[in-house]
DODONU-859531 format. One line per field, with one value per residue (C-alpha): x, y, z; residue in three letters; residue number from 0. Coordinates in steps of 0.2 Angstrom, whole numbers. Example, Ala and Ser with C-alpha at 12.3 -4.5 7.8 and 13.67 -1.06 7.14 Angstrom:
// residues 2
u	62_68
v	-22_-5
w	39_36
code	Ala_Ser
pos	0_1
This chain:
// residues 475
u	-97_-114_-123_-129_-124_-139_-139_-142_-160_-158_-166_-149_-142_-158_-157_-139_-142_-157_-146_-132_-145_-150_-132_-129_-145_-140_-123_-133_-140_-158_-163_-177_-188_-186_-198_-190_-174_-180_-188_-171_-162_-174_-171_-152_-149_-162_-170_-188_-201_-204_-222_-217_-201_-207_-212_-214_-231_-237_-250_-251_-243_-235_-240_-233_-226_-218_-218_-203_-192_-180_-162_-158_-141_-137_-144_-139_-154_-154_-170_-180_-192_-201_-215_-227_-243_-255_-244_-227_-219_-207_-197_-190_-183_-186_-173_-164_-166_-151_-149_-158_-176_-177_-189_-191_-206_-213_-227_-237_-246_-259_-260_-275_-289_-280_-288_-273_-274_-262_-254_-239_-232_-219_-205_-200_-181_-178_-165_-152_-138_-147_-136_-142_-151_-152_-166_-176_-172_-185_-185_-201_-202_-211_-226_-229_-221_-211_-195_-188_-170_-164_-147_-148_-132_-129_-114_-101_-87_-75_-80_-73_-84_-102_-111_-123_-136_-148_-166_-179_-196_-208_-226_-239_-248_-243_-242_-248_-237_-251_-245_-228_-220_-202_-190_-173_-169_-167_-151_-136_-124_-111_-92_-81_-93_-106_-106_-110_-109_-124_-121_-129_-139_-148_-153_-166_-164_-176_-185_-187_-179_-163_-158_-140_-137_-120_-114_-99_-92_-84_-76_-75_-62_-51_-54_-56_-51_-63_-75_-73_-86_-97_-111_-126_-135_-154_-164_-182_-193_-210_-214_-197_-178_-167_-149_-134_-119_-109_-94_-80_-80_-66_-53_-57_-58_-66_-84_-90_-107_-112_-127_-131_-137_-141_-140_-138_-120_-117_-118_-112_-108_-104_-99_-87_-75_-66_-58_-66_-70_-78_-65_-49_-49_-64_-62_-76_-76_-86_-84_-91_-93_-102_-115_-102_-93_-77_-72_-74_-71_-64_-62_-59_-65_-52_-49_-42_-36_-42_-59_-75_-82_-100_-109_-127_-136_-135_-149_-152_-150_-165_-180_-178_-161_-149_-132_-131_-130_-130_-120_-122_-108_-102_-86_-83_-67_-62_-66_-86_-89_-96_-101_-99_-111_-103_-115_-106_-111_-106_-108_-110_-107_-90_-85_-82_-83_-85_-91_-105_-109_-102_-115_-109_-121_-117_-113_-127_-139_-131_-142_-139_-141_-154_-156_-173_-177_-192_-191_-178_-166_-175_-173_-170_-156_-163_-150_-160_-175_-176_-187_-184_-193_-186_-171_-167_-159_-170_-165_-152_-143_-135_-129_-122_-139_-145_-150_-162_-160_-178_-185_-202_-204_-217_-227_-213_-204_-198_-208_-210_-198_-181_-164_-156_-165_-161_-172_-176_-182_-189_-176_-180_-164_-174_-190_-199_-211_-206_-216_-210_-216_-223_-212_-212_-199_-198_-188_-181_-178_-165_-158_-147_-154_-149_-147_-132_-129_-133_-143_-162_-173_-190_-201_-202_-213_-217_-224_-231_-223_-228_-217_-228_-224_-208_-211_-202_-187_-181_-163
v	260_256_244_228_235_246_260_278_282_299_300_304_288_278_285_279_263_260_264_252_238_240_240_224_215_220_212_196_197_203_223_227_241_254_244_227_236_244_228_219_233_230_213_215_230_229_245_248_257_275_271_256_262_270_260_277_285_301_302_321_335_346_355_374_377_394_403_415_400_400_402_384_384_365_347_342_336_349_350_361_346_335_322_319_308_319_330_339_354_365_380_395_412_425_425_440_456_465_466_451_453_448_434_417_406_388_381_365_356_343_326_322_319_324_337_347_364_373_386_398_406_421_420_437_439_457_460_474_474_460_456_440_424_405_395_388_370_357_343_333_323_307_315_327_343_353_361_375_382_398_405_424_434_451_464_466_480_469_471_454_443_444_436_422_416_401_405_389_389_375_371_374_359_342_342_360_376_387_393_393_397_403_394_402_403_384_386_391_403_401_407_403_398_412_417_406_405_403_384_372_356_345_327_318_301_287_288_306_307_317_329_333_351_355_372_382_394_411_424_442_445_431_422_405_399_403_390_379_364_363_351_355_340_343_332_331_341_340_346_355_351_358_360_356_369_369_357_358_341_343_355_372_365_379_379_362_358_344_330_323_306_304_286_276_273_292_306_305_320_319_334_344_356_369_385_400_408_392_390_378_359_351_337_325_316_306_312_300_306_300_310_319_326_314_309_289_289_299_296_305_299_295_311_316_333_334_331_339_331_334_326_324_313_303_293_276_260_252_257_246_252_266_256_257_274_276_290_297_307_311_313_323_324_341_337_336_322_310_310_295_293_282_274_271_264_269_255_263_248_244_261_256_265_255_258_249_254_266_273_283_295_309_325_335_324_324_333_325_308_301_283_277_260_250_233_220_220_233_251_266_278_293_304_315_325_335_342_325_317_306_295_281_265_251_234_228_245_242_225_215_211_217_235_241_258_267_282_290_304_317_314_320_336_349_345_360_370_377_379_368_358_352_341_337_321_319_310_300_307_323_314_311_298_289_274_262_265_282_298_315_324_344_352_370_376_389_398_412_429_438_455_451_432_428_413_416_403_404_389_377_362_346_330_313_299_279_266_252_234_229_226_214_220_212_206
w	-254_-260_-249_-257_-274_-275_-288_-283_-290_-297_-314_-323_-316_-319_-338_-340_-333_-345_-360_-352_-351_-368_-375_-365_-372_-390_-387_-384_-400_-396_-396_-383_-379_-366_-354_-356_-352_-338_-330_-334_-325_-310_-309_-309_-298_-285_-289_-284_-295_-289_-285_-274_-266_-252_-237_-227_-230_-224_-209_-208_-216_-223_-208_-208_-191_-195_-212_-207_-201_-185_-188_-186_-194_-195_-196_-178_-168_-153_-143_-155_-158_-144_-147_-133_-133_-140_-151_-154_-146_-155_-153_-163_-162_-175_-188_-196_-185_-180_-166_-161_-152_-135_-135_-140_-146_-141_-147_-149_-163_-160_-168_-179_-167_-151_-138_-138_-145_-158_-147_-148_-132_-132_-119_-115_-112_-110_-98_-94_-106_-118_-132_-139_-135_-140_-147_-132_-129_-124_-113_-109_-92_-93_-84_-98_-91_-104_-97_-107_-106_-115_-115_-114_-117_-108_-111_-99_-98_-107_-125_-130_-118_-114_-99_-102_-89_-91_-90_-85_-90_-86_-92_-80_-85_-93_-111_-114_-116_-117_-100_-93_-76_-74_-63_-67_-48_-49_-60_-50_-57_-45_-45_-53_-65_-64_-82_-97_-116_-126_-132_-121_-122_-110_-107_-96_-88_-94_-77_-78_-60_-66_-80_-85_-92_-100_-107_-108_-94_-98_-88_-93_-79_-85_-69_-79_-95_-110_-115_-99_-102_-86_-80_-69_-63_-60_-47_-49_-35_-38_-55_-57_-58_-44_-50_-41_-42_-59_-60_-72_-82_-96_-100_-111_-129_-139_-144_-140_-147_-136_-137_-120_-115_-96_-92_-76_-80_-81_-93_-111_-122_-139_-150_-161_-153_-164_-159_-151_-167_-174_-187_-188_-188_-180_-168_-164_-146_-134_-116_-103_-85_-70_-62_-51_-66_-65_-82_-85_-103_-117_-136_-151_-169_-182_-193_-209_-210_-228_-224_-218_-203_-195_-181_-183_-169_-154_-147_-138_-148_-138_-128_-113_-109_-114_-112_-130_-140_-158_-165_-184_-191_-209_-218_-234_-243_-251_-268_-262_-273_-261_-242_-231_-217_-202_-189_-173_-156_-139_-126_-110_-99_-107_-113_-131_-146_-163_-180_-187_-204_-218_-231_-246_-256_-268_-259_-266_-258_-241_-229_-213_-206_-193_-186_-182_-174_-180_-173_-168_-182_-192_-193_-204_-209_-215_-224_-236_-234_-250_-264_-272_-258_-243_-245_-233_-230_-222_-214_-201_-201_-185_-189_-204_-212_-229_-232_-246_-252_-253_-260_-255_-269_-268_-253_-240_-235_-246_-262_-272_-262_-267_-258_-244_-232_-214_-204_-186_-177_-160_-148_-132_-125_-122_-117_-133_-135_-150_-155_-168_-185_-181_-181_-184_-195_-196_-209_-211_-228_-232_-248_-252_-253_-270_-261_-250_-253_-234_-229_-227_-219_-225_-219_-205_-208_-201_-206_-196_-206_-203_-208_-217_-218_-228_-246_-257_-267_-283_-282
code	Unk_Unk_Unk_Unk_Unk_Unk_Unk_Unk_Unk_Unk_Unk_Unk_Unk_Unk_Unk_Unk_Unk_Unk_Unk_Unk_Unk_Unk_Unk_Unk_Unk_Unk_Unk_Unk_Unk_Unk_Unk_Unk_Unk_Unk_Unk_Unk_Unk_Unk_Unk_Unk_Unk_Unk_Unk_Unk_Unk_Unk_Unk_Unk_Unk_Unk_Unk_Unk_Unk_Unk_Unk_Unk_Unk_Unk_Unk_Unk_Unk_Unk_Unk_Unk_Unk_Unk_Unk_Unk_Unk_Unk_Unk_Unk_Unk_Unk_Unk_Unk_Unk_Unk_Unk_Unk_Unk_Unk_Unk_Unk_Unk_Unk_Unk_Unk_Unk_Unk_Unk_Unk_Unk_Unk_Unk_Unk_Unk_Unk_Unk_Unk_Unk_Unk_Unk_Unk_Unk_Unk_Unk_Unk_Unk_Unk_Unk_Unk_Unk_Unk_Unk_Unk_Unk_Unk_Unk_Unk_Unk_Unk_Unk_Unk_Unk_Unk_Unk_Unk_Unk_Unk_Unk_Unk_Unk_Unk_Unk_Unk_Unk_Unk_Unk_Unk_Unk_Unk_Unk_Unk_Unk_Unk_Unk_Unk_Unk_Unk_Unk_Unk_Unk_Unk_Unk_Unk_Unk_Unk_Unk_Unk_Unk_Unk_Unk_Unk_Unk_Unk_Unk_Unk_Unk_Unk_Unk_Unk_Unk_Unk_Unk_Unk_Unk_Unk_Unk_Unk_Unk_Unk_Unk_Unk_Unk_Unk_Unk_Unk_Unk_Unk_Unk_Unk_Unk_Unk_Unk_Unk_Unk_Unk_Unk_Unk_Unk_Unk_Unk_Unk_Unk_Unk_Unk_Unk_Unk_Unk_Unk_Unk_Unk_Unk_Unk_Unk_Unk_Unk_Unk_Unk_Unk_Unk_Unk_Unk_Unk_Unk_Unk_Unk_Unk_Unk_Unk_Unk_Unk_Unk_Unk_Unk_Unk_Unk_Unk_Unk_Unk_Unk_Unk_Unk_Unk_Unk_Unk_Unk_Unk_Unk_Unk_Unk_Unk_Unk_Unk_Unk_Unk_Unk_Unk_Unk_Unk_Unk_Unk_Unk_Unk_Unk_Unk_Unk_Unk_Unk_Unk_Unk_Unk_Unk_Unk_Unk_Unk_Unk_Unk_Unk_Unk_Unk_Unk_Unk_Unk_Unk_Unk_Unk_Unk_Unk_Unk_Unk_Unk_Unk_Unk_Unk_Unk_Unk_Unk_Unk_Unk_Unk_Unk_Unk_Unk_Unk_Unk_Unk_Unk_Unk_Unk_Unk_Unk_Unk_Unk_Unk_Unk_Unk_Unk_Unk_Unk_Unk_Unk_Unk_Unk_Unk_Unk_Unk_Unk_Unk_Unk_Unk_Unk_Unk_Unk_Unk_Unk_Unk_Unk_Unk_Unk_Unk_Unk_Unk_Unk_Unk_Unk_Unk_Unk_Unk_Unk_Unk_Unk_Unk_Unk_Unk_Unk_Unk_Unk_Unk_Unk_Unk_Unk_Unk_Unk_Unk_Unk_Unk_Unk_Unk_Unk_Unk_Unk_Unk_Unk_Unk_Unk_Unk_Unk_Unk_Unk_Unk_Unk_Unk_Unk_Unk_Unk_Unk_Unk_Unk_Unk_Unk_Unk_Unk_Unk_Unk_Unk_Unk_Unk_Unk_Unk_Unk_Unk_Unk_Unk_Unk_Unk_Unk_Unk_Unk_Unk_Unk_Unk_Unk_Unk_Unk_Unk_Unk_Unk_Unk_Unk_Unk_Unk_Unk_Unk_Unk_Unk_Unk_Unk_Unk_Unk_Unk_Unk_Unk_Unk_Unk_Unk_Unk_Unk_Unk_Unk_Unk_Unk_Unk_Unk_Unk_Unk_Unk_Unk_Unk_Unk_Unk_Unk_Unk_Unk_Unk_Unk_Unk_Unk_Unk_Unk_Unk_Unk_Unk_Unk_Unk_Unk_Unk_Unk_Unk_Unk_Unk_Unk_Unk_Unk
pos	0_1_2_3_4_5_6_7_8_9_10_11_12_13_14_15_16_17_18_19_20_21_22_23_24_25_26_27_28_29_30_31_32_33_34_35_36_37_38_39_40_41_42_43_44_45_46_47_48_49_50_51_52_53_54_55_56_57_58_59_60_61_62_63_64_65_66_67_68_69_70_71_72_73_74_75_76_77_78_79_80_81_82_83_84_85_86_87_88_89_90_91_92_93_94_95_96_97_98_99_100_101_102_103_104_105_106_107_108_109_110_111_112_113_114_115_116_117_118_119_120_121_122_123_124_125_126_127_128_129_130_131_132_133_134_135_136_137_138_139_140_141_142_143_144_145_146_147_148_149_150_151_152_153_154_155_156_157_158_159_160_161_162_163_164_165_166_167_168_169_170_171_172_173_174_175_176_177_178_179_180_181_182_183_184_185_186_187_188_189_190_191_192_193_194_195_196_197_198_199_200_201_202_203_204_205_206_207_208_209_210_211_212_213_214_215_216_217_218_219_220_221_222_223_224_225_226_227_228_229_230_231_232_233_234_235_236_237_238_239_240_241_242_243_244_245_246_247_248_249_250_251_252_253_254_255_256_257_258_259_260_261_262_263_264_265_266_267_268_269_270_271_272_273_274_275_276_277_278_279_280_281_282_283_284_285_286_287_288_289_290_291_292_293_294_295_296_297_298_299_300_301_302_303_304_305_306_307_308_309_310_311_312_313_314_315_316_317_318_319_320_321_322_323_324_325_326_327_328_329_330_331_332_333_334_335_336_337_338_339_340_341_342_343_344_345_346_347_348_349_350_351_352_353_354_355_356_357_358_359_360_361_362_363_364_365_366_367_368_369_370_371_372_373_374_375_376_377_378_379_380_381_382_383_384_385_386_387_388_389_390_391_392_393_394_395_396_397_398_399_400_401_402_403_404_405_406_407_408_409_410_411_412_413_414_415_416_417_418_419_420_421_422_423_424_425_426_427_428_429_430_431_432_433_434_435_436_437_438_439_440_441_442_443_444_445_446_447_448_449_450_451_452_453_454_455_456_457_458_459_460_461_462_463_464_465_466_467_468_469_470_471_472_473_474
């Protein structure tokens, strides 16, 4: 499905289309030159010239955040990037050492003209029996304090099951992570859920009064089933969040990579569940529980056993209320010729999941999808941040109105770099300030090492982008 009949803008496609346009005009009795053929093609296909195609321009960037990039292994929008009033905050962990080093990194980068200073803070995570750690997850409360959660894994007497605990840190001052205070004692590890796995995610309410943290509980002694989903609710007390005892909110389901929306009508978790080894069929689902952890609604997405499926993003459909949540996912057949992005909405009030749009791109250009609101009836769906530039749809993405396919080449993430690129966009569900028409994108670049064929990530960069006024597009 190509929206509005627009052509893919790769040069090979353009060349074929131009040749077809010349043949068409010759059949009409007139031979035309290449420039006339291109003009004709633009008129009939809706393609926009490359120097006019992008309604996005760069305000700042590329800004190198880390030259030896973190081990961010996928395109899901986890809390590695948070946008504040004066700049952005990001997290990382050294990639590649074996065994993993016992620390994480959090950092800040000011916007141009901001008084915020560039700073990187190291979080020591050395503990007895240390075996692994997660990337720090960042949450920003409305008053500017940055809350940081890190999973630390420790060896146990059972060689098949490690014990994880959640470490909690907070910035000492609003919008400034130069100094942190540890608040781990405010996160309970209570029987039977005293050991956690490393997969966790958190979301903050719009007013900043509550937080929902979801993770998986494990048991070296077998007291509970492996990978039991648990919920910890945090209530704001002063500058900190004090978490209630963990409660189980669903049955064990393997590795469940959840993204969290903390709404007035309960907590919505969207993610993909696989077996304990991360293999086998992946099931994407939405789980909606109340603030006590009682299940209100559960729904799995339609699935074809022959497809590869991925979930990329969960974010509010509006700024005034979080009753509507936009979900971005993709479906790729085994042939890997095309990828179909699906944009869904979960209505929190009526507990309904429905498909809004399907957008198809060539498989090689599929990098993950992010929906970004701009104004009433106008938004972006960014699906590719690559060496060729930024590719996105613009228009009434959530409705039935017209969409325009756009390409901003040469001024956006990835230009001149090689290898595969994943990108991350700040999310209001984690407290990011996301003004319309002004947003940040951070991208991690990976490529295969010739020595052992493994993936190596070599760069983590950020751009501040701004959406210009809509431009006219030939039809």
